[in-house]
N, C-alpha and C positions, 0 to 999 in steps of 0.2 A: 393658871395661864399658860396657856398652850406652846409648845414647843416654835412654831414659826412665828408667833408674835415679833417676837426682836429680829427674826429674817430678813434681810434683804437682798435683791439681786438687783443689778444693773448694769449696763456694759460699759466698759473703758470708753474713753473718748482719746484719741480717733482709735477707733478699730472698731471688732467685735468680739473681742475678750470679754468674758462673763466675768464677773467679778461678785464674788459673796462677800457678806456683811454680818455680822452679828453683834449685838448689845445686850449684854446678862444683866438681869435683874434680879431681883431677892421672888423667889417663888416661880421662875419662869425658869422652865425645862429647856435645856440645851438642844438645838434642831437634831434630827438623826435622817437617815437616807430618805425614808418616806416624803418628810416635811420639804425636802430640798427638791425632790421630783415635782413635789405639788407648787410648790413657787413656781420652777419653770415650766410647769404646765398652764400657770397663770398668768404668765406674760407670754405664751405661744412659742416658745422656745424647747418644746417638746423635739426630742431627738438628739439636744445638742452635744457637740462633740466634747464629751468630757477628761479632763485629763484624771484618771482613776487615783492616782497615788495624792492628787494633789486637795480631790474630795474627801480621801482619808485622813490628811494630815489634817484639812479645814475641821471636820466634824470631830476630831479628836481634840485639835486646841478647843473648839467650845466647849468638848466635856470638862476639861480640865484648867481654865484659868476663869478670872471673875471681870476682865477686862473686854473691852471692846475687840472683836477679832476680823480679821476680813484677809482676801484670798482670792486671786484669779484662779478660777477651778476648769477653765475648759475655754470654749470659741464657738461662736454662730456662724455656719456658713450657708449661702445661700445656695439650692440647688443651681447646674451648670450643666451645659451641653456643647456639642461639638456637630459640626454638619462636614459632610467631606461627599464632594462629587467623585463618582470612580473614573479611572482611567479612560475609561471609554465614554465618558461623560452621558451613560445610560441612566445611571442613579446618583440618587441623591440619599447617603447614608446617616442616620442620627444616632449619636453616642448619648445617653443622657447618664447626669450625676444626682443622686438623689439629694436633696438640702438634710442639713444638719442642723436643725432647728431653726434653719431660715427659711425665705420664701422660697417658693416651690416654681420650677419651671411653669408657664405659661403657652397655652396652644399660638397666641400671637408674639409670644418674643420666638419663637420658631419660623411663625411665617414672617414676621423681620428680617430674621437673619437670614432666611432663604431669597427675600427681595433684593438684601444688599448683596447678594451673588450672584445677581440677576438670573436665578431661576424661573423659568417662565411654567416651567411643566407643574400642572394642577399636584397639590400635596395630598398624600391620602390621610385624610384626617380620621378614618379608622386606626388606621396603624398608628399614629401619634397618638390616640385616645389610648390603645392599649398599652403604649410606652408609659404614659402620664402615668396609668394607673398603677403600673408595675412601679413607677420610681424610677427603674434602671432600664437602660439598654446597651447593645454595643452593636454596632454598624446594621441598625434596622433601615431599612429601604422604607423612605416616607415618598420618592417620588420616583416617578420611570419615564424616560421618554420613548419614543419607538424606535427598535430597531431596523434595521433598512432589511427588507426581505430578500433574500438572494434570487436569481433569475436560474434557470435551468439550460446548461449548453445543449448544443442542436445534439440529437441522437440519431445512430442508424442501427436500424434492427436488420438483420438478415434475415430473410424471405428462404432461402437456400435450405432444402431439406438435406438431411443429413444421409449419409453411404448406408447400404444396407450392413447389417453386423454381418462378422465371418459365421458360414454354414457349417455346423458339424453332421456329417453324414455318416454313413457304416462306416463299419471296422476296416472291411477291405479298401476302402476309396480313402481312408484314415479324412484329415481335414480338406476342405473346397477351400482355397485360400481366399480368393475371388474370381467368382464368373466374370467373365469378359462384360456381361449385361452389366454388373455391378458397378461399371465405372459411373459415376454421376455426370447423367446431360442434362441440359436443357436448350430447348425449341425458341425459336423467335417468338418474342411477347411475352415470356415467361417472368412474372415479378420476381425479380430478386435481392431487393432492398427497399426499405421504407426509412426517410429520412422524416425526424420530428424539427420543426425549426426551434429556433433557440426561442425561451421564452425570458424577457428582461424582468428586472427585479421592479423592487418599489423602494423608493426614499425612503429614509427615516429620519427622525428629528432627535439632539440630544435634550439634555434638559435644560440646556440654555436657550434653546429655540434656534439652534443651528441645526441646516439640513446635513444627513448621513447619506452622501450619496450612493446607492446600491452597485454592486460592481456591473460593468458593462460586460455583458453575455456577447460575445464574437459568433455570429449566426453562421457558423462552417459550413460551407456549400459540399455537394460531392467534389471528389479528387477532379481534377483536368484531367487527368492522364489515363482515363478508363478506355478499353477498348472492349470492341465485342458486346455494347452495353449503350443505351442511351435513356432521358429521361423521358417520361412518359408526357404525351403534350397535352392531356388533359387533367394532368397532377404532377405538377412540378416538384414533387419530394418522393414523386414512386420512378425507382429504376428497372427498366426494363431489359433484356435479353434481344441485342437485331441480328443475330446470328445463334445458330447452332453449335453446340461446343460445350466443353467443361467449364463451370464458374469455380474461379478464387475467390475467396471473400478478403477483404481487406479492410482497416477500421473505418475508413469511410468511403466505401465504393466497393465493385465487385469489377472483377475482367471476367471476360469470357472466351476461353482460348478454342480455336475450332480441333478439330478431333480428327487423323489423321490413321486411317487403316492400310496396313500392308502386311504382304504375305511372310514375309522375312526381311531382317535386314542385312545383306549381304552385297556379295560385289554387284549383282543384278541391280537392286536398289539404291547402293551407294550409299555413303554418309548421311543421317538426318540429323538436319538442326533448322529448327522450326519455331515460332510462337505458338504452343497448343499442345494438346496431347496426343500420345503415340499409342496404337493399339497392334500389336504384333501378334499373326497366330499362328505363326512358327516359331524362329529363333532368332537369337541377335548373334549373329557369328562371331568367329574369332577374327582381331583385327579391325571390326567396324567401328565408329563412332555414333553416339546419337547423343543429342543436347535438344532439349526443348525445355518449355516455359512449364509444364503442365504435368500429367502424368506419364507415366509408361507403363503399359499392361502386355505382358509375354505370356503366351498362352502354352511357349516350350521353354528354352532353357536361354540363358544371355552365357555366352562362351565367354573366351579369352579377350572381351571388349571392354568398351569404355562407353559408361552411360551415367549422363547427367541430366537432372531432372529438376525443376521448379516444384513439382509436387509430390507423389507417392510412387513407388517404383514393387511394382506388382507380378510377381514372376512363378506361374504354376507348377513350373519345375524346377531346376537348380538354378543357383550362380557359381560356374566351373570354369576355373583358369586350367590351365597346362603344367605352370610351374610345380615343382614339389612344395614349394613354401611361398607364401608372400612376401615374405622377408627376404629383401637383396636378388630376388627373381627377377629373370629377364621383363622387364614392364609389357613388353609385347605377350607375353606367356601368362599375363595375369591379368583377372575378371577385375574391373574397376567398375564399381556403382556409387555414386555419390547424389543425394538428395536433399531437397528443403524440407521432404517431407517423412513419410514411413516406409520401410523397406518389408515385404512380403515373399517369403520364398519359402520352397520344398528344402533345399539345403544349400551349404553354401561351403564352397572346397576352392583354398589356390585362388584368394579373391581380399580386395580391399574392399570393404563397403562400409561409407559413411551413410547417417542418416541422422537428419535433424532432430526427430522425436523419435521412434522406435524400430527395431529390427525385429520381427517375428519369423523364427523358421521352423519348419513342421519336424525336420528330422535330426539335423545336426550342424554343427562347425568345422570344420576341418580346416588347419595350416591355413589359416585366414588371419586378417586384422582387420576387425567388426568395432567400429564405435557408434554410438547413439547419444544423442543428448537427453535422453529420457532412460529408454531401459532396452535391455537385450533379454528374449523369449526363447528358449528353445524346446520343442516338443509338444507334443499334444496331449488332452486330457485323457486318453486313452493308449496313447505310446511313448515312449520312453527319446529321449530328445539326450544328447552330449557336445560338449566342447571340447574339442581336443588340438593340441597345438596350436601355434600363432598368439595372437594376442586380441581380445576382447574389454571392452570398456563402454562404459557407460555412465551418467551421471546420478541416477536414482537406485537401479537394480540391475543384475543380471540372474534370470532364472532358467536352471537344467537338472534332469536327472543326474548325469554322469558329469564329472569335471577331470579333465586329461585322460590317459589311456595307459594300458598296462604294461607299455614298454618305458614307460616314463617320459616321455615326450615333453619336452618343454612347452608349458603352456602357461601365459600368463592371465589373471582377469583381474580388472582395477575399476572398482564403484567410487562414490563420492566427490568426484571430481570431471567436471563438463569438459569431455575431450575435447572440444572445439572453442573453448572461451576465449583463448589468448588469439589466436587465427580471428575470430567474430569480432572481439573487442578491437584490434588491430586495424581492420576493415571499416568499423564504424567510428571509430575516430579519425580515418583518413577522410570518409566521407565529410565528418564533421569539419575537418579543417577547409576543404573546399566551399563548404555551404559560408562558411568565415571568410573567407577572401570572396565570395560573391557579396557577404553583406558589407564591406569594407569599401568594395566598387562602388554598392548603390549609396552610400552614405557618401560618398564624394559625388556623387550625381546630386544628390538632393541639396546637398551644401553649395553645389556650385548653382542649383537652381533659386535657392534660397538670396544669393547674392546677386543674381541675374535673372528677375523674376519675368522680366520679357522675352528669355529663350523658352519658357515653356511655353511653349506651344500644344494647344488640342488639349487632349486627355492625359498628358503624358505624367503630369503630378500625380494623378489617380493611378496612373499602372504603375508607378514607381511606389506610392503608397499600397498597393494589392502584393507588390512580389516582396516589400518589406515585412509583410505581415505573412507571407508564405516563409519569407527565411526564418521568420524569429518562430514561426510554429514547429518547420523541419528541424531547427537548434533544439527546443521543447522537446520532440521525440527522440532524437539522437543522444539527448543527455540522459533520457530515462533508459535507452537502451544499451548505455554504456555504463550507468549504476547497477542495473541488473545482471549486465557479464560481468562485472567487477565482484559481484557477491557471489557469482559459480565459479570463479576462478578459486575461492575459499575452499578448502574442505569441510563436507558434509558429513557428519559423523552419523546420521539418519540411513546412510545407504546399505545396501544390503547383498550378499551374494549367497544365494539361495539353489540349495542342490538337494535334491530328493533323496538321492541312491548313494552316491559313492564318490570321493576324493580320491585319485590315485597320486601316488608318489611324481614328484617333479614338479607340480604345479606349485604356482608363485599367487599369492592372494595379497593384493591391496585395496585397501580400506579408507578413502583419504589418504594422507600420507605414511600411514601404518602398512607395513608390510611383514607377511608371514609366508614362510618358505615350506611347503610340505614336503618332508621326506621320505615317509611311505604311506602306501594306502590308507585311509580312513574312512567312517561311515559319514555320509554327508549332515549337512545341518544347516542352519542358518548363522553367516559369517559377518561379524557385526565387529563395531570399536565399543568396549566396552572398559568403562574405568582407565581410556586411554590404551588400549591393547586391542589386538584383533583376539576374537574369542570365537569357537564354533560351537554352538550350543543345539 
């Protein structure tokens, strides 16, 4: 007789436990593992979860006894699955557990469960089929909603052509920093900026059939306070110059400032103060003051005068005061140049120079206080440049051939910190406080109209709404500017002082917050912070 003739398998009631029973008879061989597996197959319980220790004990007992043997040797588990809707409600995920001798999961089971969850998105039958064929999966996407398509904000593209680059001429003439003709000018009718209107996005729908609204894109117009320009009457998205002058590009517009030509700024001309750019064919003489919103281009020199510009200051000669030093001298004897752009000059001596971007000097800086928001570069490709005495500061880099002087005059060079960041941050924070005050007043007005709608006559509500939008936009821009300046207050270890030839004794080098005093002459090199200390390589 065969071994499996007396072997029976049954499920315990209640529950899905598998019970094995064997009745021994004379001439009947006890069952082995193969007989047990075959019996499981006959019942359709292949893959049942068996307790291996219980199986071995049962088969061993069958070998050793002549009495009936029965034991629980495992259990039957049906397949199982879980459905999960992602947090954004754009995906339905399936996690599938295979059966262990029990009933497998069917497509109908998954579809019914999805319906019970109110899922209306179409099920991906191909993905479900792959999962069922594999027998298991974890987090497989089987249905997907339609994501909202983002829109595009209004875009402003400048059409203003850049300035001509600096031209290097023959050795005798050194470098022609900027010809007067290189001042960027436009004529009436010149196209300055093209605006691309905002494009609204497209709403989506989640797997439950709920709409996902696309973010509303504000169709930002050109700035309201632009001067010297107008919108093209044939194209409301094109900005044109209406006067001849110097253009200044802004984030959402362009300002054209008129250009004034004078022979010299002296007692004859008087002080200069206007919105626009200034071209001086001679000098700006001692004691004079120039304040303009555009560029200042000087063919001669700037003496012990005060110059403030909203653009670049370009001096074909030099900037030279009368005082022996820019530190502690009589303010009337010191040349002072402050600009929101760059400064280009042949030389700087006994002066205070502050540039928001860069200071480019052809020959040298002597006994001056020079600060730049980006870099200071002294010297030309064919000549030598030097910085001696005073203090020179820049955020990114200072480049020169010679630093200090043989006499050991005190010279300080600092990089890695924005020299204007603290002052600029305080100014921007002050502007933000004023905007917040305006916002509070407007909110009170809106609240008043809400309680007294009869008082909101005409289009006053729309004007209030437009003003609130402008205030919110201004606050966003001011917060971004404050964050940018806060980063520049932190020291930057990437900054460098580059000296190509020699560093004299008496020079103090500062990179970030690290300071190195040079006691005796040494060869030039790259001054950086390496391993938390200043090195010259």
